[in-house]
matplotlib code that plots the C-alpha trace (Angstrom):
import matplotlib.pyplot as plt

x = [-0.4, 1.1, 1.6, -0.3, 0.9, 2.1, 5.2, 7.2, 9.0, 11.4, 9.6, 8.7, 12.9, 13.2, 10.5, 7.2, 7.7, 9.4, 7.6, 8.1, 10.1, 8.1, 6.1, 5.8, 4.4, 4.6, 6.1, 9.6, 12.9, 16.2, 19.0, 17.7, 14.5, 14.7, 10.5, 11.0, 12.9, 13.8, 17.0, 17.7, 16.8, 18.3, 21.7, 21.1, 20.7, 23.7, 26.2, 25.3, 26.0, 28.9, 30.6, 29.1, 28.0, 26.9, 23.7, 20.6, 18.3, 15.2, 14.1, 10.0, 8.6, 4.8, 4.8, 8.3, 12.0, 11.6, 8.1, 7.8, 10.5, 13.5, 11.8, 10.6, 13.2, 14.6, 18.2, 19.4, 22.3, 24.1, 25.4, 22.8, 20.9, 18.2, 19.2, 22.4, 21.6, 19.6, 22.3, 24.7, 23.0, 22.5, 25.8, 28.6, 30.1, 32.5, 29.6, 28.0, 30.6, 31.6, 28.4, 28.9, 32.0, 30.4, 27.6, 30.4, 31.7, 29.4, 28.3, 31.4, 31.0, 27.4, 28.9, 31.9, 29.8, 27.9, 31.1, 31.5, 28.6, 28.0, 25.7, 24.2, 22.7, 23.1, 25.7, 27.3, 28.6, 28.4, 27.8, 25.1, 24.7, 21.6, 20.8, 19.0, 16.2, 15.7, 17.1, 15.4, 17.0, 20.2, 21.1, 20.3, 22.0, 25.4, 24.3, 24.2, 27.2, 29.0, 27.2, 28.8, 31.4, 32.2, 30.4, 33.6, 32.1, 35.5, 35.6, 32.2, 32.4, 30.1, 29.0, 27.5, 24.8, 27.0, 28.7, 26.1, 24.0, 28.0, 26.8, 23.2, 21.5, 18.2, 16.1, 16.5, 19.8, 21.4, 23.6, 24.7, 26.5, 28.2, 29.3, 31.7, 29.6, 26.7, 25.7, 23.3, 21.5, 19.2, 16.9, 14.9, 18.3, 20.0, 17.4, 16.7, 20.2, 20.8, 18.2, 20.0, 23.6, 22.0, 20.5, 24.0, 24.5, 22.3, 19.7, 15.9, 13.6, 10.3, 7.5, 4.1, 4.4, 2.9, 4.0, 1.4, 3.0, 6.4, 7.6, 10.4, 11.4, 8.6, 7.2, 4.0, 2.4, -1.3, 0.9, 2.9, 5.3, 9.4, 11.2, 14.2, 16.7, 16.5, 13.2, 14.8, 12.1, 13.1, 9.5, 10.4, 7.3, 5.3, 6.1, 2.5, 0.7, 2.3, 0.4, 1.0, 3.1, 0.5, 2.0, 5.2, 6.7, 4.8, 3.9, 4.6, 4.5, 6.3, 6.0, 7.3, 7.4, 9.8, 10.4, 10.6, 13.9, 15.7, 17.6, 21.4, 20.5, 18.3, 21.3, 23.6, 21.7, 20.7, 24.1, 23.9, 26.7, 28.2, 25.1, 25.1, 22.0, 20.0, 18.1, 16.8, 16.3, 12.9, 11.0, 8.3, 12.2, 12.5, 15.2, 15.4, 18.0, 19.5, 18.9, 20.6, 18.8, 18.4, 15.2, 15.1, 13.1, 11.7, 10.3, 8.9, 5.6, 1.8, -0.2, 1.7, -0.1, -2.6, -5.7, -4.7, -1.1, -2.1, -0.8, -1.4, -1.2, 0.4, 1.9, -1.0, -0.4, -3.0, -3.9, -3.2, 0.3, 1.3, 0.3, 2.5, 6.0, 4.8, 4.9, 8.1, 10.0, 9.6, 9.7, 13.2, 13.4, 11.3, 12.8, 11.1, 7.6, 5.6, 8.2, 5.7, 5.6, 5.6, 5.8, 4.4, 3.7, 4.2, 5.6, 5.9, 9.0, 9.3, 9.3, 9.9, 8.3, 12.0, 12.4, 15.8, 16.9, 17.6, 18.7, 18.3, 18.3, 17.2, 19.9, 17.0, 15.0, 15.9, 14.0, 16.2, 15.2, 15.9, 15.4, 13.1, 15.5, 13.2, 13.6, 18.1, 17.3, 19.6, 22.5, 21.4, 20.4, 23.6, 25.1, 22.0, 22.3, 26.1, 25.3, 22.4, 25.5, 27.4, 24.9, 23.3, 26.9, 28.1, 31.3, 31.5, 32.2, 33.5, 29.8, 27.8, 28.6, 27.2, 25.0, 21.9, 22.7, 19.5, 18.4, 14.1, 11.6, 7.9, 4.7, 3.2, -0.7, -3.1, -5.4, -7.9, -4.7, -2.2, -3.2, -4.8, -1.3, 0.8, -1.7, -1.9, 2.2, 2.8, 0.8, 2.4, 5.6, 4.7, 3.5, 6.3, 7.9, 5.3, 6.1, 10.5, 9.7, 7.6, 9.0, 12.9, 13.3, 16.8, 15.4, 13.9, 9.3, 8.6, 5.8, 8.8, 10.6, 7.4, 6.4, 9.7, 9.5, 5.8, 6.7, 9.8, 12.3, 14.6]
y = [0.5, 3.5, 5.7, 9.5, 13.2, 13.4, 15.6, 13.8, 10.2, 12.3, 12.5, 8.3, 8.4, 10.7, 11.3, 13.3, 16.6, 17.8, 20.0, 23.4, 26.0, 28.9, 31.4, 35.3, 36.9, 40.2, 42.9, 42.2, 44.3, 42.7, 44.3, 41.3, 38.8, 36.7, 35.8, 31.9, 28.4, 26.5, 26.3, 30.0, 31.0, 29.0, 29.4, 33.1, 33.3, 31.0, 32.7, 36.5, 34.8, 33.0, 36.3, 39.4, 37.6, 40.5, 41.1, 39.7, 38.1, 37.0, 33.7, 32.8, 30.3, 30.0, 25.9, 24.7, 24.5, 22.0, 22.0, 23.7, 22.5, 21.6, 18.8, 17.4, 18.0, 14.8, 15.5, 16.4, 18.5, 19.3, 22.4, 22.9, 26.9, 27.9, 30.9, 30.7, 30.4, 34.2, 35.9, 34.4, 36.3, 39.4, 39.7, 37.4, 34.4, 35.1, 36.1, 32.8, 30.6, 32.3, 31.4, 28.1, 28.1, 29.6, 26.7, 24.1, 25.1, 25.3, 21.4, 21.1, 24.2, 22.8, 18.9, 21.0, 22.6, 19.7, 17.8, 21.2, 21.3, 17.2, 17.8, 13.9, 14.3, 11.5, 12.7, 10.8, 12.1, 10.1, 13.1, 13.3, 11.1, 12.5, 10.2, 9.7, 7.1, 8.2, 9.6, 13.3, 13.5, 12.5, 15.6, 17.4, 15.4, 16.1, 19.6, 20.5, 17.9, 20.5, 23.6, 22.1, 22.5, 25.3, 26.8, 25.5, 21.9, 20.2, 16.8, 15.7, 12.7, 12.1, 7.8, 6.0, 3.1, 0.6, 2.9, 4.2, 1.3, 0.1, 2.8, 1.5, -0.6, 2.1, 0.3, 1.9, 4.7, 5.3, 7.9, 9.8, 12.2, 12.9, 15.4, 15.2, 18.1, 15.9, 14.3, 12.5, 14.0, 13.7, 17.0, 16.6, 15.9, 18.9, 21.5, 20.2, 20.6, 23.5, 24.9, 23.6, 25.1, 28.2, 28.4, 27.6, 30.3, 32.9, 33.0, 33.5, 31.0, 31.3, 28.1, 29.0, 32.5, 32.7, 36.0, 38.1, 41.3, 41.9, 45.8, 48.5, 47.7, 45.5, 41.8, 41.1, 38.6, 37.9, 37.8, 41.0, 43.1, 41.9, 45.5, 46.2, 47.5, 44.2, 42.3, 39.2, 37.1, 33.6, 32.0, 30.4, 28.1, 29.2, 33.4, 34.0, 33.5, 37.2, 40.3, 41.4, 38.4, 36.4, 37.0, 37.0, 33.3, 30.2, 27.3, 24.8, 21.0, 18.7, 15.0, 11.9, 8.0, 5.9, 1.8, -0.5, -0.7, -3.2, -6.5, -6.2, -9.2, -6.3, -3.5, -6.3, -6.1, -3.1, -1.4, 2.1, 1.1, 4.5, 5.8, 9.0, 11.1, 10.1, 12.2, 12.5, 14.6, 14.2, 17.7, 16.4, 15.5, 13.3, 12.8, 10.1, 9.2, 5.8, 5.8, 5.5, 2.3, 1.1, 2.7, 4.6, 8.1, 9.1, 12.0, 14.0, 16.5, 15.1, 17.8, 21.2, 24.1, 24.6, 27.4, 31.0, 29.5, 27.6, 25.4, 21.5, 21.1, 18.2, 17.1, 14.9, 13.2, 12.1, 8.8, 9.0, 10.7, 8.0, 5.8, 8.1, 8.0, 4.3, 3.6, 5.6, 3.9, 0.0, 1.8, 3.2, -0.2, -3.3, -5.3, -3.4, -4.4, -4.9, -3.9, -2.0, 1.5, 2.8, 6.7, 9.5, 13.6, 16.4, 20.3, 23.4, 25.1, 28.5, 29.5, 33.1, 34.4, 33.8, 30.4, 32.7, 32.5, 35.3, 37.5, 41.3, 43.6, 47.2, 49.4, 51.7, 50.2, 47.2, 44.9, 41.6, 38.5, 35.5, 32.4, 31.3, 27.9, 25.9, 22.7, 22.9, 24.8, 22.1, 23.3, 27.6, 28.0, 27.6, 30.6, 32.1, 33.2, 33.4, 36.1, 38.2, 38.2, 40.4, 42.2, 42.9, 43.4, 46.0, 44.8, 43.8, 40.6, 38.2, 36.8, 40.4, 40.6, 37.6, 37.8, 36.6, 39.6, 42.1, 40.4, 41.4, 39.4, 40.7, 39.2, 35.6, 36.1, 37.3, 33.6, 32.2, 32.5, 31.4, 28.1, 27.8, 28.6, 25.7, 23.1, 23.9, 23.8, 20.7, 18.6, 19.8, 19.0, 15.2, 14.7, 16.2, 13.1, 10.9, 12.2, 11.8, 7.7, 7.2, 8.6, 7.7, 11.2, 13.0, 16.4, 17.9, 18.1, 21.6, 21.4, 21.1, 24.6, 25.7, 25.6, 26.9, 29.5, 30.4, 29.3, 31.7, 28.3, 29.2]
z = [-0.1, -0.8, 1.6, -0.1, 1.6, 4.7, 3.5, 1.7, 1.8, 3.7, 6.5, 7.0, 7.4, 9.9, 12.0, 12.0, 11.9, 15.4, 18.0, 16.5, 17.1, 19.3, 17.0, 17.2, 20.0, 19.7, 17.6, 17.3, 16.0, 14.0, 11.7, 8.9, 9.0, 6.5, 5.9, 5.0, 6.7, 4.0, 2.1, 0.7, 4.0, 6.7, 4.7, 4.7, 8.3, 8.7, 6.7, 7.9, 11.5, 10.4, 8.7, 11.5, 14.4, 16.5, 13.6, 15.0, 12.5, 12.9, 10.3, 10.1, 8.2, 8.0, 9.1, 10.2, 8.9, 5.6, 5.0, 1.3, -1.3, 1.1, 2.3, -0.7, -3.0, -5.0, -2.9, -6.4, -4.7, -8.4, -10.6, -12.4, -12.4, -14.2, -16.7, -17.3, -21.4, -21.2, -18.9, -21.1, -24.1, -22.0, -19.8, -22.0, -22.4, -19.4, -16.8, -17.4, -17.3, -13.8, -12.6, -13.5, -11.8, -8.4, -9.2, -9.5, -6.6, -4.3, -4.8, -3.0, -0.2, 0.9, 1.2, 3.4, 5.5, 6.3, 7.2, 9.3, 11.2, 12.1, 9.8, 8.1, 5.0, 3.6, 1.5, -1.5, -3.9, -7.2, -10.0, -12.3, -14.9, -17.4, -20.2, -23.9, -24.9, -28.3, -31.4, -30.6, -27.2, -28.2, -30.0, -28.0, -25.8, -28.0, -27.8, -23.9, -23.5, -25.8, -23.7, -20.0, -21.2, -23.1, -19.2, -18.0, -16.4, -15.5, -15.9, -17.9, -19.7, -22.7, -22.9, -25.5, -25.5, -24.4, -21.9, -20.7, -19.3, -17.5, -15.4, -14.8, -17.0, -18.3, -20.8, -24.6, -23.2, -26.6, -24.6, -21.9, -20.5, -16.9, -14.0, -11.1, -10.3, -8.5, -5.0, -3.0, -0.1, 1.7, 2.1, 5.2, 7.2, 5.8, 5.8, 10.2, 10.2, 8.8, 11.2, 13.9, 13.0, 12.8, 16.8, 18.0, 15.9, 17.6, 14.7, 16.7, 14.6, 14.8, 13.2, 12.8, 12.3, 8.2, 6.7, 5.3, 3.5, 3.3, 3.1, 3.6, 7.3, 8.6, 8.0, 9.0, 10.4, 12.5, 15.5, 15.2, 13.7, 12.6, 12.2, 10.7, 8.2, 5.6, 5.2, 3.0, 1.0, 0.7, 0.1, -3.4, -4.3, -1.4, -3.0, -4.6, -1.0, -0.2, 0.1, -3.8, -5.0, -6.9, -10.7, -9.0, -9.1, -10.5, -7.7, -9.7, -8.7, -8.9, -7.3, -6.3, -6.0, -4.0, -4.3, -1.0, -0.6, -3.7, -2.9, -3.5, -6.5, -8.1, -7.4, -9.0, -12.3, -12.4, -12.3, -10.0, -8.2, -7.3, -6.4, -9.3, -9.6, -13.0, -14.9, -19.1, -21.9, -22.2, -22.9, -19.1, -18.0, -14.5, -11.8, -9.4, -6.7, -4.9, -1.2, 1.5, 1.7, -1.7, -2.9, -6.1, -5.4, -9.3, -9.7, -12.3, -13.5, -12.6, -12.4, -13.2, -11.6, -9.1, -10.5, -8.5, -8.0, -5.3, -2.7, -0.9, 2.5, 3.4, -0.5, -1.4, -5.0, -7.1, -7.8, -12.2, -10.9, -9.3, -12.0, -14.2, -12.7, -11.5, -15.6, -16.0, -13.1, -15.4, -18.9, -17.5, -14.9, -16.9, -14.1, -11.0, -12.6, -10.3, -7.4, -4.0, -4.0, -0.3, -0.7, -2.8, -2.8, -4.5, -3.9, -5.4, -6.6, -8.0, -11.6, -12.5, -16.2, -17.6, -16.2, -14.5, -11.2, -9.5, -6.8, -5.1, -2.6, -3.1, -0.8, -0.7, 0.5, 2.5, 0.5, -0.8, -2.6, -3.2, -5.8, -8.6, -9.4, -11.3, -9.5, -8.9, -5.6, -2.8, -4.2, -5.4, -2.4, -1.2, -3.7, -3.1, 0.6, 0.5, -2.0, -0.5, 3.1, 0.4, -0.6, 3.1, 4.1, 1.4, 0.4, -3.1, -4.0, -6.4, -5.8, -6.0, -9.2, -10.9, -13.5, -11.1, -9.0, -9.5, -12.1, -12.5, -15.1, -15.8, -13.9, -15.0, -16.5, -15.2, -14.7, -15.8, -19.0, -16.5, -16.0, -19.4, -20.2, -18.2, -18.4, -22.5, -22.6, -20.6, -22.5, -25.1, -23.9, -22.8, -26.9, -28.1, -26.2, -27.4, -31.2, -30.8, -29.6, -31.6, -35.0, -33.6, -35.4, -35.0, -34.6, -31.5, -32.8, -34.1, -31.0, -27.8, -29.8, -30.1, -26.0, -25.5, -26.8, -25.5, -21.9, -22.3, -21.8, -24.3]

ax = plt.figure().add_subplot(projection="3d")
ax.plot(x, y, z, "-o")
ax.set_aspect("equal")
plt.show()
């Protein structure tokens, strides 16, 4: 029987949500107030206190730390960043290359800090294997591989079908690209350990404290207002709940399932011995990891978006989505047909209208924000947090000159156009994948290219 919801499978392996930290009970002051107790908010608080121990840093979290994407994601600590090609077009190739190098280094930064703080997050640095299973995907894979090398993704390898299946025995694999800049993590163990590290440094964490409005030098909650020279919005996929931000970032839904633990004999047949993260080159792409307790956790799009930018409460997933992810699992690994799926869950990620992650601080108002990671936030949140730290402290650094700093983007369309557009786009992506698999042509379908153009992804 599949456990559906319960926030995520990661809670099943670490226990239920811990007793919440005390909520805000009255008006308060701070030097920096951070809205959101996920990776971005906690990393920002951590780095600020490490750099300036006397700063009074307060984090306000509507539920509890790790309730959102930080406790539900696929555990992909890797060097991908949303919007790099667009930044290259606007700021030049060298600027985008510096951004990529910073992301490469960020993977190591997270691993090193976790070790330094004693955070056991089931980290395994096996890299990332991205696979092609159709001729059109193989064409995109080769172009992707060449682009990654051009941006400075050192150590990347291109594999043919035989070499791919020697790494992981994936049905119909025709090629793959592997980078060493990636690691599996247990996302909830990471966020819980990070919250504890923040408290040890003296950060004030208030849970069960929803922020209803952010304004210059204040964050408003039902229980009081926190006033500070700097107010940092770190709410990612939950940004639309804030007053005036309904169309800022779209809360894109992503869903996951996880199998029962697989016995050694099955792993022997599947390969996957060095436990790289696994992704593909489909338009409606998948992502997977081999967990520390020998399960396969695999995710992708189900219902991509809820009308009115709504978000779920407990991660519950539609049965049709569970069925489609199970079919995807067995398409990759026919050997697993009939393997029990023990957990299913969903969560949201923040998507800007131009699909570009960004970090911003307005020195005049004291308002700052970071996010729009489009699914690559486990590592990107760390780089964003270090950048926010430098912006708040006011010292120009290598990070504050990266091309994603102070990037602005237009808002999403109003409803019902937003809902209709997103659902139509993902229907087009699924149809494009179906056509490419059926025709075996080596080129991307015009339907997918049109969808990319309309969506803002290219």
